[in-house]
C-alpha positions as CSV (number, residue, x, y, z in Angstrom):
1,M,-4.6,-7.4,7.7
2,R,-5.2,-6.8,4.1
3,K,-7.9,-9.5,4.1
4,R,-9.9,-7.3,6.3
5,A,-9.9,-4.5,3.7
6,L,-13.6,-4.3,2.9
7,M,-14.6,-4.4,6.6
8,W,-12.2,-1.6,7.5
9,I,-13.5,0.7,4.7
10,M,-17.1,-0.1,5.6
11,A,-16.5,0.3,9.3
12,G,-15.3,3.8,10.0
13,M,-13.7,7.1,9.6
14,L,-10.1,8.1,9.4
15,A,-8.2,10.1,12.0
16,I,-5.5,12.1,10.1
17,V,-2.9,14.3,11.7
18,P,-0.5,16.3,9.4
19,L,3.1,16.0,10.8
20,T,5.0,18.0,8.2
21,G,4.3,20.1,5.1
22,C,3.0,17.5,2.7
23,T,4.5,17.3,-0.8
24,S,1.7,17.7,-3.3
25,F,1.2,15.6,-6.4
26,E,-1.6,15.2,-9.0
27,G,-3.8,12.2,-8.6
28,S,-3.3,11.5,-12.3
29,D,0.4,11.3,-12.0
30,V,1.7,7.8,-12.9
31,V,3.4,5.9,-10.2
32,V,3.9,2.6,-12.1
33,S,3.5,1.9,-15.8
34,M,3.0,-1.8,-16.8
35,G,3.0,-1.9,-20.6
36,D,-0.2,-0.2,-21.6
37,K,-1.5,-0.2,-18.0
38,E,-0.9,2.5,-15.4
39,I,-1.2,2.8,-11.6
40,T,-1.9,6.4,-10.8
41,A,-0.9,8.4,-7.7
42,D,-4.5,8.6,-6.4
43,L,-4.8,4.8,-6.3
44,A,-1.3,4.3,-4.9
45,N,-1.8,7.0,-2.3
46,F,-5.1,5.7,-1.1
47,Y,-3.9,2.1,-0.8
48,A,-0.7,3.2,0.9
49,R,-2.6,5.4,3.4
50,Y,-5.2,2.8,4.0
51,T,-2.5,0.2,4.8
52,Q,-0.6,2.8,6.9
53,A,-3.8,3.3,9.0
54,Q,-3.9,-0.4,9.8
55,Y,-0.2,-0.5,10.8
56,E,-0.5,2.6,13.0
57,T,-3.8,1.4,14.6
58,F,-2.4,-2.0,15.4
59,Y,1.3,-1.5,16.0
60,G,1.8,2.2,16.7
61,A,1.8,1.8,20.4
62,Y,4.4,-1.0,20.2
63,L,6.8,0.6,17.7
64,G,6.7,4.1,19.0
65,D,6.7,7.5,17.4
66,N,9.5,6.7,14.9
67,M,7.9,3.4,13.8
68,W,8.3,4.2,10.1
69,G,12.0,5.2,10.5
70,S,12.9,2.2,12.5
71,D,14.7,-0.8,10.9
72,A,12.5,-3.6,9.5
73,A,15.5,-5.4,8.1
74,E,19.2,-4.5,7.5
75,G,19.3,-1.3,5.4
76,E,15.5,-1.0,5.1
77,T,13.1,1.0,7.3
78,Y,9.5,-0.1,8.0
79,E,8.3,2.6,5.6
80,E,10.5,1.3,2.8
81,S,9.6,-2.3,3.5
82,V,5.8,-1.6,3.5
83,K,5.9,0.6,0.5
84,N,7.9,-2.1,-1.5
85,M,5.2,-4.6,-0.5
86,L,2.4,-2.2,-1.6
87,L,3.9,-1.7,-5.0
88,E,4.2,-5.4,-5.6
89,D,0.6,-5.8,-4.4
90,L,-0.7,-3.1,-6.8
91,E,1.2,-4.6,-9.7
92,R,-0.2,-8.0,-8.9
93,M,-3.7,-6.6,-8.7
94,I,-3.5,-5.2,-12.2
95,L,-2.2,-8.5,-13.5
96,L,-5.0,-10.4,-11.7
97,E,-7.6,-8.1,-13.2
98,E,-6.0,-8.7,-16.7
99,H,-6.2,-12.5,-16.3
100,M,-9.5,-12.9,-14.5
101,G,-11.0,-14.1,-17.7
102,D,-8.6,-17.0,-17.8
103,Y,-10.5,-18.4,-14.8
104,D,-14.0,-17.3,-15.9
105,I,-14.2,-14.9,-13.0
106,A,-16.3,-11.7,-12.9
107,L,-17.7,-9.7,-10.0
108,T,-21.4,-10.3,-9.5
109,D,-24.0,-7.5,-9.4
110,G,-24.3,-8.1,-5.7
111,E,-20.6,-7.8,-5.1
112,K,-20.5,-4.6,-7.2
113,A,-23.4,-3.2,-5.1
114,V,-21.5,-4.0,-1.8
115,I,-18.4,-2.2,-3.2
116,Q,-20.4,0.8,-4.3
117,K,-22.2,1.0,-0.9
118,A,-18.9,0.8,1.0
119,A,-17.3,3.5,-1.2
120,K,-20.3,5.8,-0.7
121,E,-20.3,5.2,3.1
122,F,-16.6,6.0,3.3
123,D,-17.2,9.2,1.2
124,E,-19.9,10.3,3.6
125,D,-18.1,9.4,6.8
126,N,-14.9,11.4,6.1
127,S,-14.3,15.1,5.7
128,L,-13.3,16.5,2.4
129,E,-10.0,17.7,3.8
130,N,-9.1,14.2,5.1
131,K,-10.2,12.6,1.8
132,E,-8.0,14.9,-0.2
133,K,-4.9,14.1,1.9
134,I,-5.3,10.3,1.2
135,S,-6.9,10.5,-2.3
136,G,-10.0,9.0,-0.7
137,D,-12.6,10.2,-3.2
138,E,-15.5,7.8,-3.9
139,K,-14.2,6.9,-7.3
140,T,-10.8,5.9,-6.1
141,V,-12.2,4.0,-3.1
142,E,-14.5,2.1,-5.4
143,R,-11.6,1.3,-7.8
144,M,-9.5,0.0,-4.9
145,L,-12.2,-2.2,-3.4
146,T,-12.9,-3.6,-6.9
147,L,-9.2,-4.6,-7.3
148,L,-9.2,-6.1,-3.8
149,A,-12.3,-8.1,-4.6
150,I,-10.9,-9.4,-7.9
151,Q,-7.6,-10.2,-6.2
152,G,-9.4,-12.4,-3.6
153,K,-11.4,-14.3,-6.2
154,V,-8.5,-14.9,-8.7
155,K,-6.0,-15.7,-6.0
156,A,-8.4,-18.4,-4.7
157,A,-8.8,-19.8,-8.2
158,I,-5.1,-20.0,-8.8
159,E,-4.5,-21.6,-5.4
160,A,-7.2,-24.2,-6.1
161,G,-4.7,-25.8,-8.6
162,A,-2.1,-26.5,-5.8
163,D,-1.4,-30.1,-4.8
164,T,-3.1,-30.7,-1.4
165,E,-1.9,-34.3,-0.9
166,V,0.7,-34.4,1.9
167,T,1.9,-37.7,3.4
168,D,2.7,-38.4,7.0
169,E,6.3,-38.8,6.1
170,E,6.5,-35.4,4.5
171,A,4.8,-33.7,7.5
172,A,5.9,-35.9,10.4
173,Q,6.3,-34.0,13.7
174,K,7.9,-35.4,16.8
175,S,7.2,-34.2,20.3
176,M,9.3,-33.8,23.4
177,Q,9.3,-32.6,27.0
178,Y,12.2,-30.4,28.1
179,V,13.5,-28.4,31.1
180,W,15.2,-25.1,30.8
181,F,17.9,-24.0,33.2
182,S,18.5,-20.3,32.8
183,Y,21.8,-18.5,33.4
184,K,19.8,-15.4,34.4
185,T,17.9,-14.5,37.6
186,T,15.7,-11.6,38.7
187,D,16.9,-9.2,41.3
188,E,14.7,-7.7,44.1
189,D,13.9,-4.8,41.8
190,G,12.5,-7.1,39.2
191,K,15.4,-6.6,36.8
192,S,17.0,-9.5,34.9
193,K,20.5,-10.3,36.1
194,E,23.3,-12.5,34.7
195,L,24.6,-15.2,37.0
196,T,28.2,-15.3,38.0
197,A,30.5,-17.9,36.6
198,G,30.3,-19.9,39.8
199,E,26.5,-19.7,39.8
200,K,26.4,-20.9,36.2
201,E,28.4,-23.9,37.1
202,E,25.9,-24.8,39.9
203,V,23.1,-24.5,37.4
204,R,24.9,-26.7,34.9
205,K,25.4,-29.4,37.7
206,K,21.7,-29.3,38.3
207,A,21.0,-29.9,34.6
208,E,23.5,-32.7,34.6
209,A,21.8,-34.3,37.6
210,L,18.4,-34.1,35.9
211,A,19.9,-35.6,32.7
212,Q,21.4,-38.5,34.6
213,G,18.1,-39.0,36.5
214,L,16.3,-39.4,33.2
215,K,18.9,-41.9,32.0
216,D,18.3,-43.9,35.2
217,G,14.6,-44.0,34.5
218,G,13.4,-41.1,36.5
219,D,10.2,-39.1,35.8
220,I,11.0,-35.7,34.2
221,T,8.1,-33.9,36.0
222,T,9.3,-35.2,39.4
223,L,12.9,-34.4,38.7
224,A,12.1,-30.9,37.5
225,A,9.7,-30.2,40.5
226,A,12.6,-31.0,42.9
227,E,14.4,-28.0,41.5
228,T,11.2,-25.9,41.2
229,L,11.5,-25.9,37.5
230,D,8.7,-26.3,34.9
231,V,8.5,-29.0,32.3
232,Q,7.7,-27.6,28.8
233,T,6.6,-29.3,25.6
234,A,7.5,-28.8,22.0
235,T,6.8,-30.4,18.7
236,F,9.5,-30.5,16.1
237,D,11.1,-31.9,13.0
238,K,14.7,-31.8,11.9
239,E,14.4,-28.3,10.5
240,S,12.9,-26.8,13.6
241,T,14.9,-24.1,15.5
242,V,12.5,-23.7,18.5
243,P,13.0,-24.0,21.4
244,D,16.7,-24.4,20.4
245,A,18.3,-25.7,17.2
246,A,20.9,-27.7,19.1
247,L,18.3,-29.3,21.4
248,V,16.2,-30.2,18.4
249,E,19.2,-31.7,16.6
250,A,20.0,-33.9,19.6
251,A,16.3,-34.9,20.2
252,D,15.8,-35.8,16.5
253,K,18.3,-38.7,16.9
254,L,16.5,-40.3,19.8
255,Q,13.7,-42.8,20.1
256,V,10.6,-42.5,22.4
257,N,11.5,-42.1,26.1
258,E,15.1,-41.5,25.3
259,S,16.6,-38.2,26.6
260,T,19.4,-35.8,25.6
261,E,22.6,-34.9,27.3
262,V,22.8,-31.4,28.7
263,I,22.5,-28.9,25.8
264,E,24.3,-25.7,26.8
265,T,23.8,-22.3,25.2
266,D,25.0,-18.9,26.1
267,A,21.8,-18.2,28.0
268,G,21.5,-21.5,29.8
269,C,21.0,-25.3,29.5
270,Y,18.3,-27.6,28.1
271,V,17.6,-31.3,28.9
272,G,15.0,-32.9,26.7
273,R,13.1,-36.2,26.5
274,V,11.3,-37.5,23.3
275,T,7.7,-38.4,23.9
276,S,6.5,-39.3,20.4
277,L,7.9,-39.9,16.9
278,L,4.6,-38.9,15.2
279,D,2.5,-36.3,17.1
280,P,-0.9,-36.6,15.4
281,Q,-2.2,-33.0,15.9
282,A,1.2,-31.3,15.1
283,T,1.6,-33.5,12.0
284,E,-1.9,-32.5,10.8
285,N,-1.0,-28.8,11.4
286,K,2.2,-29.2,9.5
287,K,0.3,-30.7,6.6
288,Q,-1.9,-27.6,6.4
289,T,1.2,-25.4,6.6
290,I,2.8,-27.3,3.7
291,V,-0.5,-27.0,1.6
292,N,-0.6,-23.2,2.4
293,E,3.0,-22.8,1.3
294,R,2.3,-24.7,-1.9
295,K,-0.7,-22.4,-2.6
296,E,1.3,-19.3,-1.9
297,K,4.1,-20.5,-4.1
298,L,1.8,-21.3,-7.0
299,Y,0.2,-17.8,-6.7
300,T,3.5,-16.0,-6.6
301,D,5.0,-18.1,-9.5
302,T,1.9,-17.4,-11.6
303,C,2.0,-13.7,-11.0
304,D,5.8,-13.7,-11.7
305,K,5.2,-15.5,-15.0
306,W,2.6,-13.0,-16.0
307,K,5.1,-10.2,-15.4
308,E,7.6,-11.7,-17.8
309,G,8.0,-9.6,-20.9
310,I,6.1,-6.6,-19.5
311,D,8.0,-3.4,-19.3
312,I,7.4,-2.2,-15.7
313,K,8.6,1.2,-14.7
314,V,8.3,2.9,-11.3
315,N,8.2,6.7,-11.2
316,E,10.3,7.0,-8.0
317,K,9.9,10.8,-8.0
318,V,6.1,10.5,-7.5
319,W,6.2,7.5,-5.3
320,K,8.6,9.2,-2.9
321,K,6.1,11.9,-2.3
322,I,3.8,9.4,-0.6
323,D,5.7,9.6,2.7
324,F,4.4,8.0,5.9
325,N,6.2,10.6,8.0
326,D,4.1,13.5,6.6
327,L,0.8,12.2,8.0
328,S,-0.3,10.0,10.9
329,V,-3.3,7.9,9.7
330,T,-5.4,5.7,12.0
331,M,-8.9,4.2,11.9
332,K,-11.7,5.4,14.2
333,Q,-13.5,2.3,15.3
334,K,-17.2,2.3,15.6
335,V,-18.6,1.6,19.1
336,E,-22.1,0.4,19.6
337,Q,-24.0,0.5,22.9
338,P,-25.2,-2.9,23.9
339,Y,-28.8,-3.6,22.9
340,T,-29.2,-0.3,21.1
341,D,-28.8,1.0,17.6
342,E,-26.7,3.9,18.7
343,V,-23.3,4.1,17.2
344,K,-20.4,6.3,18.4
345,T,-16.8,6.7,17.3
346,D,-14.0,5.9,19.7
347,D,-13.4,9.6,20.5
348,Q,-16.8,10.0,22.1
349,E,-17.7,9.1,25.6
350,D,-18.9,5.6,26.7
351,A,-17.7,2.2,25.6
352,G,-19.5,-0.7,24.2
353,N,-18.8,-3.5,21.7
354,V,-16.0,-2.7,19.3
355,E,-16.7,-3.6,15.7
356,E,-13.7,-3.9,13.4
């Protein structure tokens, strides 16, 4: 989502709803000090609210009213998780700006003009009251967009140094067909229902019959169709856990056209048949994944190295005041009528092509 930063800022207005009495702070308050560099509350608040708007716009309907208080990981709420990510982002942005000269990088006049235009449009599109709540004055927005632009260019320069050579052996992906025999069924009301012990035994016998049929040279599609079951496909290597780790472990030991025994889990049974020891498309996709992982690691390692020796202090008292539960922030999308220049926000009547 963060890659869409400039488009979001240029695209629209904010919808802001106060939920509690907001705790005030001064925009000049320091949230993070990094040696002689500082991240002030206005910048931190705007970046936090801007990111909050994206999460609430995209995921609010799925995560519910208490999305920020729900668990993202053990002992950490979504708010805590996102805010920790944001602080790390901001710290890295300052470091990238400091080291942009190492890569002979500078923003062009054209890039600066786009940033200034976007900041001005955002300033004009949003009310003073809303801008004050999110520290969205023109100067802060311009500063944020500048840091994001620098981040994109320096990150790309760092990642350009990653090793992009990946052999087939490193990336090799096998493929298989498999049939799933579930220990659950759907009742007449459409609700999922666990099978009885006796019913599970019958399901297992069907799985064993299919496994034996494959051993005898039968066709997996024909055998599955006889039980009105679907044949599914998967690509894998020895580290894969999908569709099931035990199934993958068994299939990884086989040659082409060999099949597994019945692999039983708490939820049902699998029977698989290996179809290729080197799936071309899946292997190429894995190569790209490996390259991307190398790039990300190089980027992270480089930023971490730059951090070494820098005294970084977080002012938790100020940072805590930027609370996602005190405001609801979403983006109003622009809606254009087809074949016209008329633009409406999504709270107006009519619908057209949504621009994000």
